[in-house]
N, C-alpha and C positions, 0 to 999 in steps of 0.2 A: 882374499884375506879373511873376510868376515865368516866365510864358510869354515875355514880352518879353526878360527877361534870358537865358532859355535860347536864344532866337533870336539874341540878340546874341553869346552865347558860341559858338554854332554858326558864325556868320559869322566871328568872330575865328579860330576853329579852322581853318575852311576857308581863310581868308586866310593863316594861318601855314603850312598844309600846302602851299599854292601857292608861297609864298615859299621854303619848304624844298626843294620839288621843283625849282624853278628854280635855286636855289643849288647843289643836288646835281648837277643836269644840267650846270652850268658847271664843275664840278670836273674837272680833267684826267683822273684815273683813271677816272671814270665815262664821260667822253666817249670816251676811248681804248677802253674795254671795249665801249661801244655800237657804235662804228665797227667794231671787230674782229668782233663778233657779226654785224653786217650783211655784213661782207666775206666771211666763210667760205663761205656758200652760193653766193656769186657765183663764187668761185675754184673751188669744186668742181662748179659747174654743176648743183647739186641743192638742192632746198628752196625756200623763199620768197625771191624776188629783190627784196628791199625797196629796195636801192640803185638798181637799174635802174628801178623803178617810181616812186621818189620824188625822184630827182636828175636834173638836166639832163644830156643826152648830151655828154660831153667833145668838144672839138675836136681833130681829128687833122691834123697837118701833116707833110710830109716834107722833110728836109734832106739834106745830104751831109757827110761828115767824112773825115778822113785826109789825109796828106801824100804818102806813097809810093804809096798807092792810095786811090782815093775809093770810099766805100760809102754806101749809103742809111742814114738814121737817121730813125725816126718819133718824133714827139713827141705825147703825148696831154695836152691842156691842160684843166683843170677849167672854164675859161672861155675865151671867144674871145681870140685874140691881141691884146695891147695893152690889155685891159680889167682886168687884175689890179691891185688897189690897191697891192700890195707883192709882192716876189719870194717864190716858194713853194719848199718843199723838193721834191727830185726823187729818183727811183730809176731806175737803169739796169738793164734786164733783159738778161742775158747768156744767149743761147740754146744755145750749145755746138756740138759737131761734128754734121755732117749736120743743121744747124739747119733747122727748118721755116720757110716763107716768113713775112715780116712780116704778110701778110694771112691767115695761118692762123687759123681760128676760136678755137683755144685761146689763141693769142697776143693776139688782139684782145680776147677775153673777160677775160683777166688784166689787160691794160693798162687797159681801160675801167674795170674794177672798182676798181683802185688809184687811177685819176684821179678817180673819183666820190667818194672819201673825202678828196680835197684834195691829192693828190700829183701833180706833173707826172711823167709816165712817159716814159722814153726807151727805145726798142728799136732798137739798132744792128744792121744786117746785117753779115755778114763773108763775102765771096764765097769765100774760101779755106775757111773752116769749113763753109760750106754745101755745098761740093763734096767734103767729107770730108777735106780736107787740113789737118792741124794742125801748124804749124811754130813754131819759136822766136819768130817775130815776132808771133804772135797776142796775147800779153799787151800788147805795146807798142801794137798797133792799138786794143786796148780802152782803154788809157791815153789815146789820141787821142780816142776817143769821150767819155771822161769829161771831158777838157779842153774839148771842143766844147760839151758839155752845160752845164758849170759857167760857161761864158762867156756863155750866153744871158741876156738882160735879164729874162726872166720868172722866172729861177731864182736862189735863194739859193745862192751858190757854196760856202758853208760847210755846206750841208745836202744834199749829194748822196751817195746810197748806192748799193751794188751788190747785185743779186739775181741769182745765177747758177744755172743749171739743168744738171745732168749735168756734162760736162766744162767747161761754162760756169762752174760754181761753182768749179772749180779755177783757171780763168783769172782769175776775179774775185779770188780770194785772191792769186794771183801779182801781178796788176795793183795790188792794194791795198798791196803791199809796195814798189812802184816809188817811188824817191825823189822823182820828179816830182809824185806825188799822195799819197804815204803819209800826210802830215799833214792832208790835206784830205778823205779818204774818211770819210764820217759813220758808216758801218757796212757790213758784208758779210753777206748771208744766202746760204749755199751749200747747195743742195739736190741730193743725189746726187752729190757730188764725189768724186774720187779723191785720194789723198795723194801717190802717187809713180808717175810714168809707167812706170818700169821694172818696178815691182811689178805694175802693171796689165797690162802686156804678158805677164809671166810667168803671171799668173792666167788670162788669156784663151788664151794659147798652150798651156798645160798643162791648161786647163779644171779648175782646182783653186784653192782658197784655203787659206791657212794659218791655223788657229785653235788657240790654245793650243799652238803649236809643231808641230802635226801637219797634214799636207796632207789636205784633204777635197775630194771631187768637187764641182764647180760647173759648171753649164751656161750659158755666156754666150749672150745673144740675138744676133740678126743685127746690130743696131746696134753692139754692142761688137766683134763680130768684124770688121766692115767698118772700124771706127775703128782697131782694133789694126793692121790691115794698113797703113792709110795712115800711122799714127803711126810704125811702124818703117821704112816706105819713106821717110818724111821725114828719117830720120836717115842715109840712104844717099846719099853725095855723087855717085856715078856714075849718070848718067841712063840709060845703057844697061842697067846692072844693075837699076835700079829698074823699068824697063819690062818686062824679062824676068821678074822676080819677080812683078810685078802680073799679067801675062798668065797666068802659071802658077797663081797662087793665088786670084785674085779670084773665079773661078767656084766654087771649092770652099768658100772662106771664107764666102760669102754664102748657100750652100744650106741650111745648118742641119743637115746630116747628120753623119756621122763626121768628125773632124778630118782635115786633109790628112796624108798619110803621106810619109815621107822617101823620095825617089827618088834613088839614087846617080847614075844617069845624068844627071838634071837638075842635081843638086848639082855635078857635074863642070864644068858650064858657068858656075858662079858663083865669085866670089872675094871676099875682104875681108868688109866688113860685110854684103854681100848674102848670102853663104854663112851667116854667123852668123844673120841674120834668118830664113833658110830653116830652119835648125836650130831656132830659137825657135818658129816657127809650126807646126812638125811635131813638137814635143816630146811625148813620151809620158809624161813625169813632171815633177813640179815641179823636181826636182834637175836634170834635163836642161835645162829652161827657164832656170833660174838660171845654169847653167854657160854657156849660150849668151850670155846677157846680159853675163856677166863677160868674154866674149871680144870684145865690141864695141870698136871703136877709141875713143880718147879724144875725138875730135870728135863721134862718134855718141853717146857717153855724155853729152857736154855738151849736145847737143840735147835729150835726154830730161830732163836735170836742169833745163834752162831751162823745161820744161813741167811741173814738179813743185812743188806748194806746199811740200813738205817742205824744199826747197832754200832758200826765202826766208821761211818762216813766222816766224822770229824777228824779221823786220823789219816785220811787220804791226803797225800802231798802232791801227787802227780796231777797234771792238767787232765780234766775230764770232759769228754764229749758224749752226749746222749742222743740217741735216735729212737723213734717209736712210730709204729704204724697205727693210724687213727682207728682203723677197723679191726685191730688185733683180736683174735678169738682164743689166743693161747695165754697171753698176759695182757690184761685190759689196759687200754690207753689211760684209764683213770689212775694208773700207777705212775704215769710219766711225770706229772707235776710234783707229786709228793717226793719222788726220787730226786728230781732237780732241786727241790727245796732243801734237802738235807746235805747236798754236796757243798762243801765250803765255797763261799763266794770267790775266794782267791784261786780255787781250782777249776770251777765250772767255766769252760770256754765257750761251749755252744750246746744248745738243746733244740733239736729239730724234729718236727712232726711231719709225717709223710702219708700219702694216700696211694702210692704206687707199689706198695709191698703187700704181701700176704704173710703176716707175722714178720719173719726176717728174710723171706724169699721174694724175688720179683713177682709181681702179680701176673698170673697166667693169662690175663686178658690182654696183655701187651701194652704198648706205649702209644698214646695218641696225642693230638694237639692239646687236649685239655690237661695233659700231665706236664706240659712245659714248665709251669711254675715249680712243680715238685722236682723236676729234673734240675732246674736252676738251684733250688735249695740243696739238692744232693751234691751238686758241683761245689757250691760254696762250703758245705760242711766238710766234704772230703778234702778240698783244697786246704782248709785250715788244719785238718789232721795231718795231712802229708807235709805241711810246712814244718811241723814238729818231728815227723817221723823220718824225713829224709835229710 
């Protein structure tokens, strides 16, 4: 008798355990945590790739967007077009200046991974940014991409977020403040973004950052040096002056050696904002770089302001998440706290610093035990983003 009762009790306990496990698995916090745990190795390209092994391959289609100029936009769909039972949430990946091709393995890996957890992923190209030219029209073009994505029948227009990388993070923040979409952006995750374009130019030009009120040496990488040249050239209205300055400085700026030096003979051929830009890019101190920026014309300063999140941060309505690499040589970590400081307190959800990235890419050195705290921080950060995104 007691054996039969014991067997019955065991059966009941097993049944209760199964019911509890099923109930627990359907709870949103558990589901979001499990999806985040599966997503992290896919994004880093390291460790067990459970999502890739256990989920169907998303469908990738290409569209076009834009009014003034047309660009390609790739959509990654968790299921074939037209088969979704109801509209899904979406995220738009904003790739930044000198953006890699839409077919780049890192872009495809990231988009595929996010689609595998149930998001529709949009990756818009921008031919101007891809060529290294960042102008005041870039945020508006991103707004066009957002509107094109939100209009798709597969997508829930109230659940479209932005995830920007490098300067793309700054553009995402600026676009999120645009009145045309400010109330519709579900969230923004900006990774490696700058706060103020003029400050970034001073940092790259003088190869220094200001920490606790004191200038400290900082060595910008080739990406940021090239971007700084194009950024300041974009603020110069005279095409002849732009061409002259680019021909003189482009070879030096991209070499990675000593910064360009001021040549009085060449400077005599320049005038207006071109001369100021030359002073900036040959500055030997932070004070000299700041002085040059102060001498830019009002229109040139307006161009830089239009490309600065600090200018419009107060108008951001969406929840904001910030990420930055401590050793970033493209956009210095010194920009991280100033950017977090201008995001409205009601919007800033999380700001996380990392040491496991090389700018916005996983560090080529791999992941070891010493990176476990960073991995935990990445898990927590992404979990909170996905809690809004999904």
